[in-house]
C-alpha positions as CSV (number, residue, x, y, z in Angstrom):
1,M,-32.1,80.2,-126.5
2,K,-31.9,79.1,-123.0
3,K,-35.1,78.2,-121.4
4,R,-36.1,80.1,-118.4
5,L,-38.2,79.7,-115.6
6,T,-41.1,82.2,-115.7
7,K,-44.5,82.8,-114.5
8,S,-47.2,81.6,-117.0
9,R,-49.4,84.2,-118.8
10,E,-51.9,81.2,-120.1
11,N,-52.2,78.9,-117.1
12,V,-53.0,81.2,-114.3
13,V,-55.1,80.6,-111.4
14,I,-53.7,82.7,-108.6
15,G,-50.2,84.1,-109.9
16,G,-49.2,81.9,-112.6
17,V,-46.3,80.2,-110.6
18,I,-47.2,76.7,-110.8
19,G,-48.3,77.1,-114.6
20,G,-44.9,78.5,-115.0
21,F,-43.3,75.3,-113.6
22,G,-45.6,73.1,-115.6
23,E,-44.3,74.8,-118.9
24,Y,-40.8,74.9,-117.7
25,F,-40.9,71.0,-117.0
26,G,-43.3,69.9,-119.7
27,I,-45.9,68.8,-117.1
28,D,-49.6,69.4,-116.9
29,P,-49.9,72.2,-114.6
30,T,-53.2,70.6,-113.2
31,I,-51.1,67.8,-111.9
32,L,-48.6,70.2,-110.3
33,R,-51.6,71.8,-108.6
34,I,-53.0,68.7,-107.1
35,V,-49.7,68.0,-105.8
36,Y,-49.2,71.3,-104.3
37,V,-52.7,71.2,-102.6
38,T,-52.0,67.9,-101.4
39,F,-48.6,69.0,-99.7
40,A,-50.5,72.0,-98.4
41,I,-53.4,70.1,-96.6
42,L,-50.8,67.4,-95.2
43,G,-48.7,69.9,-94.1
44,W,-45.2,68.9,-95.5
45,G,-42.9,72.0,-95.5
46,S,-44.3,75.4,-96.1
47,P,-45.8,75.3,-99.6
48,I,-48.0,78.3,-98.9
49,L,-44.9,80.5,-98.0
50,L,-42.9,79.0,-100.7
51,Y,-45.7,80.0,-103.3
52,I,-45.8,83.4,-101.9
53,I,-42.1,83.8,-102.1
54,L,-42.0,82.6,-105.6
55,L,-44.6,84.8,-106.6
56,F,-42.3,87.7,-105.9
57,I,-39.3,86.3,-107.3
58,V,-40.1,84.4,-110.5
59,P,-40.4,87.1,-113.3
60,E,-43.3,87.7,-115.6
61,G,-43.3,85.6,-118.8
62,E,-44.1,86.8,-122.3
63,K,-47.5,86.5,-124.1
64,K,-47.0,83.6,-126.7
65,E,-49.6,85.2,-129.1
66,K,-50.8,88.6,-129.4
67,R,-54.5,88.8,-129.0
68,Q,-56.5,91.5,-130.8
69,E,-58.3,93.8,-128.2
70,Y,-61.6,94.6,-130.1
71,G,-63.5,92.5,-132.9
72,F,-63.6,88.9,-133.7
73,Q,-60.8,86.7,-134.5
74,N,-60.7,83.3,-136.2
75,R,-58.5,80.3,-135.2
76,K,-55.6,81.5,-137.0
77,G,-55.6,84.9,-135.0
78,E,-56.6,87.0,-138.1
79,A,-59.4,89.4,-137.8
80,D,-62.8,88.2,-138.9
81,S,-64.8,90.2,-141.5
82,R,-68.0,90.0,-139.5
83,K,-69.7,93.3,-138.8
84,D,-70.0,94.4,-135.0
85,V,-73.7,93.7,-133.6
86,T,-73.9,97.3,-133.0
87,D,-73.3,98.0,-136.6
88,S,-76.4,95.9,-137.6
89,V,-78.8,97.4,-135.1
90,K,-80.2,100.7,-136.2
91,E,-81.5,102.9,-133.4
92,D,-83.9,105.7,-133.5
93,K,-82.0,108.8,-132.1
94,D,-85.3,110.8,-131.8
95,V,-86.3,110.4,-128.0
96,W,-88.8,113.3,-128.4
97,S,-91.0,112.0,-131.1
98,D,-93.4,110.3,-128.5
99,F,-94.5,113.9,-127.4
């Protein structure tokens, strides 16, 4: 399988472009972000314009793991058997009992 440059779905600050470069080259995205900000402050090239162009050109990456929308998960990604907090709290539905 060929390795492709894609925007990161996990290492996202603005658009995931720098996170995608970090995943592609195997470098910590934080280091790349520091280099990017340094270039932007010193005015070397046009890093802001380049980032905007790459934001539209680089395709979206796939999520590496599927997360559960609702409920709890343990570290293995399996649904936890704990009950939801709302299940343990019983509310009195009779709002007219005070009158």
